[in-house]
Backbone as JSON Lines, residues from 0, in Angstrom:
{"i":0,"aa":"X","n":[49.26,196.51,119.3],"ca":[49.49,195.35,120.12],"c":[48.36,195.23,121.14]}
{"i":1,"aa":"X","n":[47.79,194.05,121.27],"ca":[46.69,193.8,122.19],"c":[47.21,193.79,123.63]}
{"i":2,"aa":"X","n":[46.53,194.49,124.52],"ca":[46.94,194.41,125.93],"c":[46.73,193.01,126.47]}
{"i":3,"aa":"X","n":[47.56,192.63,127.38],"ca":[47.47,191.33,128.01],"c":[47.34,191.58,129.5]}
{"i":4,"aa":"X","n":[46.15,191.39,130.03],"ca":[45.87,191.69,131.43],"c":[45.6,190.4,132.15]}
{"i":5,"aa":"X","n":[46.34,190.19,133.24],"ca":[46.22,188.96,134.02],"c":[45.64,189.27,135.4]}
{"i":6,"aa":"X","n":[45.09,188.24,136.03],"ca":[44.6,188.36,137.38],"c":[45.74,188.81,138.29]}
{"i":7,"aa":"X","n":[45.53,189.81,139.1],"ca":[46.56,190.32,139.99],"c":[47.29,191.54,139.45]}
{"i":8,"aa":"X","n":[47.1,191.88,138.16],"ca":[47.72,193.07,137.6],"c":[47.07,194.31,138.2]}
{"i":9,"aa":"X","n":[47.81,195.39,138.19],"ca":[47.28,196.68,138.62],"c":[46.99,197.5,137.37]}
{"i":10,"aa":"X","n":[45.79,198.03,137.28],"ca":[45.39,198.86,136.14],"c":[45.32,200.31,136.6]}
{"i":11,"aa":"X","n":[45.98,201.18,135.86],"ca":[45.95,202.61,136.13],"c":[45.04,203.25,135.09]}
{"i":12,"aa":"X","n":[44.04,203.96,135.58],"ca":[43.09,204.62,134.67],"c":[43.07,206.11,134.94]}
{"i":13,"aa":"X","n":[42.71,206.86,133.92],"ca":[42.55,208.3,134.07],"c":[41.08,208.65,133.96]}
{"i":14,"aa":"X","n":[40.68,209.61,134.73],"ca":[39.3,210.07,134.67],"c":[39.14,211.22,133.68]}
{"i":15,"aa":"X","n":[40.23,211.62,133.05],"ca":[40.21,212.7,132.06],"c":[40.15,212.1,130.67]}
{"i":16,"aa":"X","n":[38.98,211.64,130.29],"ca":[38.81,210.96,129.01],"c":[37.72,211.59,128.16]}
{"i":17,"aa":"X","n":[37.08,212.62,128.65],"ca":[35.93,213.2,127.95],"c":[36.28,213.84,126.61]}
{"i":18,"aa":"X","n":[37.52,214.27,126.42],"ca":[37.89,214.94,125.17],"c":[38.57,213.99,124.18]}
{"i":19,"aa":"X","n":[38.53,212.7,124.41],"ca":[39.22,211.74,123.55],"c":[38.24,210.88,122.77]}
{"i":20,"aa":"X","n":[38.72,210.39,121.64],"ca":[37.95,209.41,120.87],"c":[38.11,208.07,121.58]}
{"i":21,"aa":"X","n":[37.05,207.53,122.1],"ca":[37.12,206.32,122.92],"c":[36.87,205.04,122.14]}
{"i":22,"aa":"X","n":[36.52,205.14,120.87],"ca":[36.24,203.94,120.1],"c":[37.48,203.05,120.04]}
{"i":23,"aa":"X","n":[37.35,201.82,120.51],"ca":[38.45,200.87,120.51],"c":[39.36,200.95,121.72]}
{"i":24,"aa":"X","n":[39.13,201.91,122.59],"ca":[39.96,202.08,123.78],"c":[39.45,201.19,124.92]}
{"i":25,"aa":"X","n":[40.33,200.87,125.86],"ca":[39.95,200.05,127.01],"c":[39.56,200.96,128.15]}
{"i":26,"aa":"X","n":[38.38,200.7,128.68],"ca":[37.84,201.51,129.77],"c":[37.63,200.66,131.01]}
{"i":27,"aa":"X","n":[37.7,201.3,132.15],"ca":[37.34,200.67,133.41],"c":[35.89,201.06,133.7]}
{"i":28,"aa":"X","n":[35.11,200.08,134.12],"ca":[33.71,200.33,134.45],"c":[33.4,199.69,135.8]}
{"i":29,"aa":"X","n":[32.55,200.36,136.54],"ca":[32.09,199.84,137.84],"c":[30.79,199.1,137.61]}
{"i":30,"aa":"X","n":[30.69,197.9,138.19],"ca":[29.46,197.11,138.12],"c":[29.0,196.83,139.54]}
{"i":31,"aa":"X","n":[27.88,196.15,139.67],"ca":[27.4,195.77,140.99],"c":[28.37,194.79,141.66]}
{"i":32,"aa":"X","n":[29.14,194.05,140.85],"ca":[30.05,193.03,141.37],"c":[31.48,193.51,141.54]}
{"i":33,"aa":"X","n":[31.82,194.7,141.08],"ca":[33.19,195.21,141.16],"c":[33.58,195.97,139.92]}
{"i":34,"aa":"X","n":[34.88,195.97,139.61],"ca":[35.39,196.71,138.46],"c":[35.7,195.75,137.31]}
{"i":35,"aa":"X","n":[35.51,196.23,136.08],"ca":[35.85,195.45,134.89],"c":[36.65,196.34,133.94]}
{"i":36,"aa":"X","n":[37.45,195.7,133.09],"ca":[38.15,196.38,132.0],"c":[37.62,195.8,130.7]}
{"i":37,"aa":"X","n":[37.12,196.66,129.83],"ca":[36.56,196.23,128.54],"c":[36.92,197.23,127.47]}
{"i":38,"aa":"X","n":[36.98,196.76,126.24],"ca":[37.2,197.63,125.08],"c":[35.85,198.21,124.67]}
{"i":39,"aa":"X","n":[35.8,199.51,124.43],"ca":[34.56,200.17,124.04],"c":[34.44,200.15,122.52]}
{"i":40,"aa":"X","n":[33.33,199.69,122.02],"ca":[33.03,199.67,120.6],"c":[31.88,200.64,120.36]}
{"i":41,"aa":"X","n":[32.13,201.64,119.52],"ca":[31.12,202.65,119.22],"c":[30.76,202.62,117.75]}
{"i":42,"aa":"X","n":[29.48,202.69,117.47],"ca":[28.99,202.89,116.11],"c":[27.98,204.02,116.2]}
{"i":43,"aa":"X","n":[28.45,205.24,115.97],"ca":[27.6,206.41,116.16],"c":[26.45,206.47,115.17]}
{"i":44,"aa":"X","n":[26.65,205.94,113.97],"ca":[25.57,205.96,112.98],"c":[24.4,205.08,113.43]}
{"i":45,"aa":"X","n":[24.72,203.95,114.02],"ca":[23.67,203.03,114.49],"c":[23.29,203.3,115.95]}
{"i":46,"aa":"X","n":[23.97,204.27,116.56],"ca":[23.74,204.61,117.98],"c":[23.89,203.36,118.85]}
{"i":47,"aa":"X","n":[25.02,202.68,118.65],"ca":[25.29,201.43,119.34],"c":[26.61,201.54,120.09]}
{"i":48,"aa":"X","n":[26.62,201.09,121.35],"ca":[27.83,201.01,122.15],"c":[27.88,199.64,122.8]}
{"i":49,"aa":"X","n":[29.08,199.08,122.85],"ca":[29.25,197.78,123.49],"c":[30.58,197.76,124.24]}
{"i":50,"aa":"X","n":[30.6,197.01,125.32],"ca":[31.82,196.75,126.08],"c":[32.28,195.35,125.69]}
{"i":51,"aa":"X","n":[33.43,195.28,125.03],"ca":[33.93,194.02,124.47],"c":[35.06,193.5,125.35]}
{"i":52,"aa":"X","n":[34.94,192.27,125.84],"ca":[36.0,191.72,126.71],"c":[37.27,191.42,125.92]}
{"i":53,"aa":"X","n":[38.41,191.5,126.59],"ca":[39.67,191.1,125.98],"c":[39.76,189.59,125.9]}
{"i":54,"aa":"X","n":[39.09,188.9,126.8],"ca":[39.04,187.44,126.82],"c":[37.79,187.01,126.04]}
{"i":55,"aa":"X","n":[37.96,186.31,124.92],"ca":[36.81,185.95,124.09],"c":[35.85,184.95,124.75]}
{"i":56,"aa":"X","n":[36.2,184.41,125.9],"ca":[35.31,183.49,126.61],"c":[34.18,184.22,127.35]}
{"i":57,"aa":"X","n":[34.26,185.54,127.42],"ca":[33.24,186.33,128.1],"c":[32.35,187.01,127.07]}
{"i":58,"aa":"X","n":[31.1,187.3,127.44],"ca":[30.17,187.89,126.47],"c":[30.41,189.39,126.25]}
{"i":59,"aa":"X","n":[30.0,189.86,125.09],"ca":[29.98,191.29,124.79],"c":[28.78,191.88,125.52]}
{"i":60,"aa":"X","n":[28.97,193.06,126.1],"ca":[27.9,193.72,126.86],"c":[27.43,194.93,126.08]}
{"i":61,"aa":"X","n":[26.16,194.95,125.7],"ca":[25.6,196.16,125.08],"c":[25.54,197.22,126.16]}
{"i":62,"aa":"X","n":[26.07,198.41,125.84],"ca":[26.19,199.45,126.86],"c":[25.29,200.62,126.53]}
{"i":63,"aa":"X","n":[24.66,201.15,127.57],"ca":[23.82,202.33,127.48],"c":[24.24,203.24,128.63]}
{"i":64,"aa":"X","n":[24.5,204.5,128.35],"ca":[24.95,205.42,129.39],"c":[23.97,205.53,130.55]}
{"i":65,"aa":"X","n":[22.71,205.23,130.33],"ca":[21.7,205.31,131.37],"c":[21.55,204.02,132.16]}
{"i":66,"aa":"X","n":[22.32,203.0,131.8],"ca":[22.23,201.71,132.48],"c":[22.77,201.81,133.89]}
{"i":67,"aa":"X","n":[21.99,201.4,134.88],"ca":[22.48,201.45,136.26],"c":[23.5,200.35,136.57]}
{"i":68,"aa":"X","n":[23.62,199.36,135.68],"ca":[24.52,198.24,135.94],"c":[25.98,198.57,135.69]}
{"i":69,"aa":"X","n":[26.27,199.53,134.8],"ca":[27.63,199.85,134.41],"c":[27.86,201.35,134.45]}
{"i":70,"aa":"X","n":[28.93,201.77,135.11],"ca":[29.31,203.17,135.16],"c":[30.76,203.27,134.7]}
{"i":71,"aa":"X","n":[31.0,204.02,133.63],"ca":[32.36,204.19,133.14],"c":[33.14,205.02,134.16]}
{"i":72,"aa":"X","n":[34.3,204.52,134.55],"ca":[35.14,205.18,135.55],"c":[36.3,205.91,134.9]}
{"i":73,"aa":"X","n":[36.94,205.29,133.92],"ca":[38.09,205.94,133.31],"c":[38.67,205.15,132.16]}
{"i":74,"aa":"X","n":[39.69,205.73,131.56],"ca":[40.4,205.17,130.42],"c":[41.69,204.52,130.89]}
{"i":75,"aa":"X","n":[41.94,203.29,130.45],"ca":[43.15,202.56,130.83],"c":[44.37,203.25,130.22]}
{"i":76,"aa":"X","n":[45.38,203.54,131.08],"ca":[46.6,204.16,130.59],"c":[47.84,203.3,130.84]}
{"i":77,"aa":"X","n":[47.75,202.37,131.81],"ca":[48.93,201.58,132.17],"c":[48.51,200.33,132.91]}
{"i":78,"aa":"X","n":[49.21,199.22,132.64],"ca":[49.03,197.98,133.39],"c":[50.37,197.65,134.03]}
{"i":79,"aa":"X","n":[50.35,197.38,135.34],"ca":[51.57,197.06,136.09],"c":[51.45,195.63,136.58]}
{"i":80,"aa":"X","n":[52.49,194.85,136.33],"ca":[52.5,193.44,136.71],"c":[53.72,193.15,137.55]}
{"i":81,"aa":"X","n":[53.5,192.45,138.65],"ca":[54.62,192.0,139.49],"c":[55.08,190.67,138.94]}
{"i":82,"aa":"X","n":[56.31,190.59,138.45],"ca":[56.78,189.38,137.77],"c":[57.4,188.35,138.69]}
{"i":83,"aa":"X","n":[58.11,188.78,139.72],"ca":[58.84,187.84,140.57],"c":[58.41,188.02,142.02]}
{"i":84,"aa":"X","n":[58.05,186.9,142.66],"ca":[57.71,186.93,144.08],"c":[56.53,187.83,144.41]}
{"i":85,"aa":"X","n":[56.16,187.79,145.66],"ca":[55.09,188.68,146.1],"c":[55.37,189.2,147.47]}
């Protein structure tokens, strides 16, 4: 089932992700503008990594671990949404 993340949701991430297969998983990344949640696409044979948005209106970001623009923070484990009132 595809995650459905809305503006105002709280995302809980874990920093203990180094021992997991991350292909297809949703990661939190820090950018110059703030935090983003993207699905990680890995192709180890082609040595290709990309951060794929859940919203198809946004572009796919080619990712390089040495890129200063994006720093992986953690693996998404839970999304919390306030349904009624604020």
